[in-house]
PyMOL commands that place a pseudoatom at each C-alpha (Angstrom):
pseudoatom trace, name=CA, resn=MET, resi=1, chain=A, elem=C, hetatm=0, pos=[65.173, 160.382, 128.622]
pseudoatom trace, name=CA, resn=SER, resi=2, chain=A, elem=C, hetatm=0, pos=[67.898, 157.917, 128.650]
pseudoatom trace, name=CA, resn=GLU, resi=3, chain=A, elem=C, hetatm=0, pos=[67.531, 154.149, 129.224]
pseudoatom trace, name=CA, resn=PRO, resi=4, chain=A, elem=C, hetatm=0, pos=[67.730, 152.718, 132.591]
pseudoatom trace, name=CA, resn=ALA, resi=5, chain=A, elem=C, hetatm=0, pos=[71.259, 151.852, 133.956]
pseudoatom trace, name=CA, resn=ILE, resi=6, chain=A, elem=C, hetatm=0, pos=[69.919, 148.426, 135.440]
pseudoatom trace, name=CA, resn=ASP, resi=7, chain=A, elem=C, hetatm=0, pos=[67.772, 145.743, 133.595]
pseudoatom trace, name=CA, resn=ARG, resi=8, chain=A, elem=C, hetatm=0, pos=[65.395, 145.151, 136.803]
pseudoatom trace, name=CA, resn=SER, resi=9, chain=A, elem=C, hetatm=0, pos=[64.475, 141.704, 135.178]
pseudoatom trace, name=CA, resn=VAL, resi=10, chain=A, elem=C, hetatm=0, pos=[68.029, 140.529, 136.154]
pseudoatom trace, name=CA, resn=LEU, resi=11, chain=A, elem=C, hetatm=0, pos=[67.268, 141.620, 139.790]
pseudoatom trace, name=CA, resn=GLU, resi=12, chain=A, elem=C, hetatm=0, pos=[63.933, 139.957, 139.872]
pseudoatom trace, name=CA, resn=VAL, resi=13, chain=A, elem=C, hetatm=0, pos=[65.783, 136.729, 138.880]
pseudoatom trace, name=CA, resn=ILE, resi=14, chain=A, elem=C, hetatm=0, pos=[68.015, 137.097, 141.740]
pseudoatom trace, name=CA, resn=ARG, resi=15, chain=A, elem=C, hetatm=0, pos=[65.166, 137.827, 143.947]
pseudoatom trace, name=CA, resn=SER, resi=16, chain=A, elem=C, hetatm=0, pos=[63.391, 134.672, 142.895]
pseudoatom trace, name=CA, resn=LEU, resi=17, chain=A, elem=C, hetatm=0, pos=[66.456, 132.637, 144.191]
pseudoatom trace, name=CA, resn=GLN, resi=18, chain=A, elem=C, hetatm=0, pos=[65.911, 133.860, 147.763]
pseudoatom trace, name=CA, resn=THR, resi=19, chain=A, elem=C, hetatm=0, pos=[65.225, 131.231, 150.325]
pseudoatom trace, name=CA, resn=PRO, resi=20, chain=A, elem=C, hetatm=0, pos=[63.380, 132.142, 153.580]
pseudoatom trace, name=CA, resn=ASP, resi=21, chain=A, elem=C, hetatm=0, pos=[66.220, 130.945, 155.751]
pseudoatom trace, name=CA, resn=ASP, resi=22, chain=A, elem=C, hetatm=0, pos=[69.010, 132.803, 153.972]
pseudoatom trace, name=CA, resn=GLU, resi=23, chain=A, elem=C, hetatm=0, pos=[69.933, 136.423, 154.590]
pseudoatom trace, name=CA, resn=ASP, resi=24, chain=A, elem=C, hetatm=0, pos=[68.965, 138.901, 151.877]
pseudoatom trace, name=CA, resn=LEU, resi=25, chain=A, elem=C, hetatm=0, pos=[70.648, 137.521, 148.625]
pseudoatom trace, name=CA, resn=LEU, resi=26, chain=A, elem=C, hetatm=0, pos=[69.842, 140.510, 146.479]
pseudoatom trace, name=CA, resn=ALA, resi=27, chain=A, elem=C, hetatm=0, pos=[71.414, 142.908, 148.969]
pseudoatom trace, name=CA, resn=ARG, resi=28, chain=A, elem=C, hetatm=0, pos=[74.525, 140.697, 149.366]
pseudoatom trace, name=CA, resn=ILE, resi=29, chain=A, elem=C, hetatm=0, pos=[74.965, 140.642, 145.638]
pseudoatom trace, name=CA, resn=VAL, resi=30, chain=A, elem=C, hetatm=0, pos=[74.387, 144.339, 145.159]
pseudoatom trace, name=CA, resn=SER, resi=31, chain=A, elem=C, hetatm=0, pos=[76.692, 145.080, 148.070]
pseudoatom trace, name=CA, resn=THR, resi=32, chain=A, elem=C, hetatm=0, pos=[79.426, 143.263, 146.566]
pseudoatom trace, name=CA, resn=PHE, resi=33, chain=A, elem=C, hetatm=0, pos=[78.973, 144.738, 143.212]
pseudoatom trace, name=CA, resn=ILE, resi=34, chain=A, elem=C, hetatm=0, pos=[79.145, 148.204, 144.563]
pseudoatom trace, name=CA, resn=HIS, resi=35, chain=A, elem=C, hetatm=0, pos=[82.382, 147.586, 146.611]
pseudoatom trace, name=CA, resn=GLU, resi=36, chain=A, elem=C, hetatm=0, pos=[84.094, 145.615, 143.737]
pseudoatom trace, name=CA, resn=SER, resi=37, chain=A, elem=C, hetatm=0, pos=[83.132, 147.889, 141.135]
pseudoatom trace, name=CA, resn=ALA, resi=38, chain=A, elem=C, hetatm=0, pos=[84.574, 150.683, 143.055]
pseudoatom trace, name=CA, resn=ARG, resi=39, chain=A, elem=C, hetatm=0, pos=[87.834, 148.995, 143.471]
pseudoatom trace, name=CA, resn=LEU, resi=40, chain=A, elem=C, hetatm=0, pos=[88.015, 147.729, 139.948]
pseudoatom trace, name=CA, resn=SER, resi=41, chain=A, elem=C, hetatm=0, pos=[87.299, 151.377, 138.628]
pseudoatom trace, name=CA, resn=GLN, resi=42, chain=A, elem=C, hetatm=0, pos=[90.330, 152.650, 140.726]
pseudoatom trace, name=CA, resn=ASP, resi=43, chain=A, elem=C, hetatm=0, pos=[92.452, 149.700, 139.430]
pseudoatom trace, name=CA, resn=ILE, resi=44, chain=A, elem=C, hetatm=0, pos=[91.557, 150.540, 135.856]
pseudoatom trace, name=CA, resn=ALA, resi=45, chain=A, elem=C, hetatm=0, pos=[92.524, 154.147, 136.371]
pseudoatom trace, name=CA, resn=GLN, resi=46, chain=A, elem=C, hetatm=0, pos=[95.801, 153.205, 137.848]
pseudoatom trace, name=CA, resn=ALA, resi=47, chain=A, elem=C, hetatm=0, pos=[96.429, 150.718, 135.037]
pseudoatom trace, name=CA, resn=ILE, resi=48, chain=A, elem=C, hetatm=0, pos=[95.742, 153.427, 132.406]
pseudoatom trace, name=CA, resn=ASP, resi=49, chain=A, elem=C, hetatm=0, pos=[98.185, 156.055, 134.176]
pseudoatom trace, name=CA, resn=GLU, resi=50, chain=A, elem=C, hetatm=0, pos=[100.815, 153.226, 134.197]
pseudoatom trace, name=CA, resn=ALA, resi=51, chain=A, elem=C, hetatm=0, pos=[100.010, 152.344, 130.660]
pseudoatom trace, name=CA, resn=ASP, resi=52, chain=A, elem=C, hetatm=0, pos=[99.417, 148.718, 131.714]
pseudoatom trace, name=CA, resn=GLY, resi=53, chain=A, elem=C, hetatm=0, pos=[97.361, 147.315, 128.964]
pseudoatom trace, name=CA, resn=GLU, resi=54, chain=A, elem=C, hetatm=0, pos=[97.272, 143.769, 130.526]
pseudoatom trace, name=CA, resn=SER, resi=55, chain=A, elem=C, hetatm=0, pos=[96.009, 145.219, 134.021]
pseudoatom trace, name=CA, resn=VAL, resi=56, chain=A, elem=C, hetatm=0, pos=[93.280, 147.234, 132.029]
pseudoatom trace, name=CA, resn=ARG, resi=57, chain=A, elem=C, hetatm=0, pos=[92.130, 144.351, 130.291]
pseudoatom trace, name=CA, resn=ALA, resi=58, chain=A, elem=C, hetatm=0, pos=[92.030, 141.959, 133.380]
pseudoatom trace, name=CA, resn=CYS, resi=59, chain=A, elem=C, hetatm=0, pos=[90.149, 144.572, 135.387]
pseudoatom trace, name=CA, resn=ALA, resi=60, chain=A, elem=C, hetatm=0, pos=[87.749, 145.441, 132.637]
pseudoatom trace, name=CA, resn=HIS, resi=61, chain=A, elem=C, hetatm=0, pos=[87.154, 141.814, 132.111]
pseudoatom trace, name=CA, resn=THR, resi=62, chain=A, elem=C, hetatm=0, pos=[86.163, 141.262, 135.832]
pseudoatom trace, name=CA, resn=LEU, resi=63, chain=A, elem=C, hetatm=0, pos=[84.116, 144.380, 135.855]
pseudoatom trace, name=CA, resn=LYS, resi=64, chain=A, elem=C, hetatm=0, pos=[82.183, 143.083, 132.829]
pseudoatom trace, name=CA, resn=SER, resi=65, chain=A, elem=C, hetatm=0, pos=[81.499, 139.914, 134.394]
pseudoatom trace, name=CA, resn=THR, resi=66, chain=A, elem=C, hetatm=0, pos=[80.144, 141.402, 137.713]
pseudoatom trace, name=CA, resn=SER, resi=67, chain=A, elem=C, hetatm=0, pos=[78.105, 144.075, 136.014]
pseudoatom trace, name=CA, resn=GLY, resi=68, chain=A, elem=C, hetatm=0, pos=[76.463, 141.468, 133.928]
pseudoatom trace, name=CA, resn=ASN, resi=69, chain=A, elem=C, hetatm=0, pos=[75.310, 139.752, 137.259]
pseudoatom trace, name=CA, resn=VAL, resi=70, chain=A, elem=C, hetatm=0, pos=[73.194, 142.865, 138.234]
pseudoatom trace, name=CA, resn=GLY, resi=71, chain=A, elem=C, hetatm=0, pos=[71.821, 143.801, 134.830]
pseudoatom trace, name=CA, resn=ALA, resi=72, chain=A, elem=C, hetatm=0, pos=[74.125, 146.640, 134.171]
pseudoatom trace, name=CA, resn=HIS, resi=73, chain=A, elem=C, hetatm=0, pos=[74.206, 146.244, 130.470]
pseudoatom trace, name=CA, resn=ARG, resi=74, chain=A, elem=C, hetatm=0, pos=[75.739, 149.449, 129.636]
pseudoatom trace, name=CA, resn=VAL, resi=75, chain=A, elem=C, hetatm=0, pos=[78.665, 148.965, 131.872]
pseudoatom trace, name=CA, resn=VAL, resi=76, chain=A, elem=C, hetatm=0, pos=[79.226, 145.471, 130.393]
pseudoatom trace, name=CA, resn=SER, resi=77, chain=A, elem=C, hetatm=0, pos=[79.252, 147.063, 126.936]
pseudoatom trace, name=CA, resn=LEU, resi=78, chain=A, elem=C, hetatm=0, pos=[81.685, 149.878, 128.148]
pseudoatom trace, name=CA, resn=ALA, resi=79, chain=A, elem=C, hetatm=0, pos=[83.856, 147.486, 130.069]
pseudoatom trace, name=CA, resn=ARG, resi=80, chain=A, elem=C, hetatm=0, pos=[83.993, 144.984, 127.200]
pseudoatom trace, name=CA, resn=ASP, resi=81, chain=A, elem=C, hetatm=0, pos=[85.339, 148.225, 125.031]
pseudoatom trace, name=CA, resn=LEU, resi=82, chain=A, elem=C, hetatm=0, pos=[87.944, 148.755, 127.621]
pseudoatom trace, name=CA, resn=GLU, resi=83, chain=A, elem=C, hetatm=0, pos=[88.885, 145.225, 127.880]
pseudoatom trace, name=CA, resn=MET, resi=84, chain=A, elem=C, hetatm=0, pos=[89.683, 145.275, 123.903]
pseudoatom trace, name=CA, resn=VAL, resi=85, chain=A, elem=C, hetatm=0, pos=[91.653, 148.601, 124.352]
pseudoatom trace, name=CA, resn=GLY, resi=86, chain=A, elem=C, hetatm=0, pos=[93.832, 146.939, 126.986]
pseudoatom trace, name=CA, resn=ARG, resi=87, chain=A, elem=C, hetatm=0, pos=[94.221, 143.735, 124.875]
pseudoatom trace, name=CA, resn=SER, resi=88, chain=A, elem=C, hetatm=0, pos=[95.365, 145.771, 122.167]
pseudoatom trace, name=CA, resn=GLY, resi=89, chain=A, elem=C, hetatm=0, pos=[97.830, 147.754, 124.278]
pseudoatom trace, name=CA, resn=LYS, resi=90, chain=A, elem=C, hetatm=0, pos=[96.957, 150.946, 122.569]
pseudoatom trace, name=CA, resn=LEU, resi=91, chain=A, elem=C, hetatm=0, pos=[95.842, 153.023, 125.528]
pseudoatom trace, name=CA, resn=THR, resi=92, chain=A, elem=C, hetatm=0, pos=[95.350, 156.310, 123.820]
pseudoatom trace, name=CA, resn=ASP, resi=93, chain=A, elem=C, hetatm=0, pos=[91.529, 155.908, 123.824]
pseudoatom trace, name=CA, resn=ALA, resi=94, chain=A, elem=C, hetatm=0, pos=[91.386, 154.250, 127.258]
pseudoatom trace, name=CA, resn=GLY, resi=95, chain=A, elem=C, hetatm=0, pos=[90.918, 157.419, 129.375]
pseudoatom trace, name=CA, resn=GLY, resi=96, chain=A, elem=C, hetatm=0, pos=[87.837, 158.455, 127.226]
pseudoatom trace, name=CA, resn=VAL, resi=97, chain=A, elem=C, hetatm=0, pos=[86.303, 155.066, 127.563]
pseudoatom trace, name=CA, resn=ARG, resi=98, chain=A, elem=C, hetatm=0, pos=[86.980, 154.895, 131.197]
pseudoatom trace, name=CA, resn=ALA, resi=99, chain=A, elem=C, hetatm=0, pos=[85.102, 158.256, 131.673]
pseudoatom trace, name=CA, resn=GLN, resi=100, chain=A, elem=C, hetatm=0, pos=[82.191, 156.868, 130.281]
pseudoatom trace, name=CA, resn=LEU, resi=101, chain=A, elem=C, hetatm=0, pos=[82.429, 153.702, 132.103]
pseudoatom trace, name=CA, resn=GLN, resi=102, chain=A, elem=C, hetatm=0, pos=[82.691, 155.705, 135.340]
pseudoatom trace, name=CA, resn=HIS, resi=103, chain=A, elem=C, hetatm=0, pos=[79.512, 157.592, 134.457]
pseudoatom trace, name=CA, resn=GLU, resi=104, chain=A, elem=C, hetatm=0, pos=[77.404, 154.639, 133.624]
pseudoatom trace, name=CA, resn=LEU, resi=105, chain=A, elem=C, hetatm=0, pos=[78.930, 152.711, 136.736]
pseudoatom trace, name=CA, resn=LEU, resi=106, chain=A, elem=C, hetatm=0, pos=[77.739, 155.780, 138.895]
pseudoatom trace, name=CA, resn=ARG, resi=107, chain=A, elem=C, hetatm=0, pos=[74.319, 155.641, 137.269]
pseudoatom trace, name=CA, resn=ALA, resi=108, chain=A, elem=C, hetatm=0, pos=[73.961, 151.837, 137.862]
pseudoatom trace, name=CA, resn=ILE, resi=109, chain=A, elem=C, hetatm=0, pos=[75.079, 151.949, 141.494]
pseudoatom trace, name=CA, resn=SER, resi=110, chain=A, elem=C, hetatm=0, pos=[72.508, 154.886, 142.040]
pseudoatom trace, name=CA, resn=GLU, resi=111, chain=A, elem=C, hetatm=0, pos=[69.636, 152.730, 140.569]
pseudoatom trace, name=CA, resn=LEU, resi=112, chain=A, elem=C, hetatm=0, pos=[70.641, 149.519, 142.403]
pseudoatom trace, name=CA, resn=GLU, resi=113, chain=A, elem=C, hetatm=0, pos=[70.542, 151.595, 145.745]
pseudoatom trace, name=CA, resn=LEU, resi=114, chain=A, elem=C, hetatm=0, pos=[67.187, 153.111, 144.836]
pseudoatom trace, name=CA, resn=TYR, resi=115, chain=A, elem=C, hetatm=0, pos=[65.850, 149.648, 144.094]
pseudoatom trace, name=CA, resn=LEU, resi=116, chain=A, elem=C, hetatm=0, pos=[66.895, 148.242, 147.394]
pseudoatom trace, name=CA, resn=GLU, resi=117, chain=A, elem=C, hetatm=0, pos=[65.572, 151.122, 149.267]
pseudoatom trace, name=CA, resn=ALA, resi=118, chain=A, elem=C, hetatm=0, pos=[62.223, 150.687, 147.464]
pseudoatom trace, name=CA, resn=LEU, resi=119, chain=A, elem=C, hetatm=0, pos=[62.242, 146.938, 148.552]
pseudoatom trace, name=CA, resn=GLU, resi=120, chain=A, elem=C, hetatm=0, pos=[63.094, 147.782, 152.190]
pseudoatom trace, name=CA, resn=ALA, resi=121, chain=A, elem=C, hetatm=0, pos=[60.104, 150.294, 152.178]
pseudoatom trace, name=CA, resn=ALA, resi=122, chain=A, elem=C, hetatm=0, pos=[57.614, 147.789, 150.628]
for i in range(1, 122): cmd.bond("trace and resi %d" % i, "trace and resi %d" % (i + 1))
show_as sticks, trace
zoom trace
């Protein structure tokens, strides 16, 4: 069995920051992550297609940061790899790394959605 896509201890830290008079902080952060990661993934694919190493680097860097905020450590690692590929300007391996990144990103999103559903049901 593979390791979880999300480090739930990170989500628990976010939950601990919730104040009673504020809207659901965790749901807001997760929703923003899901929306932004989808956009960044598309931007990375387009940058690879256009052989734009700087855009690959910039988008991967942003995805790396936002993924860390929700505990998606494998996504962080792959985004870091893609960031370095973009920085080098040698994009021959970028498609393969992006495919792995996309797979892990989908796993992370799925786990985040299930986590939020479980909280709502509790």
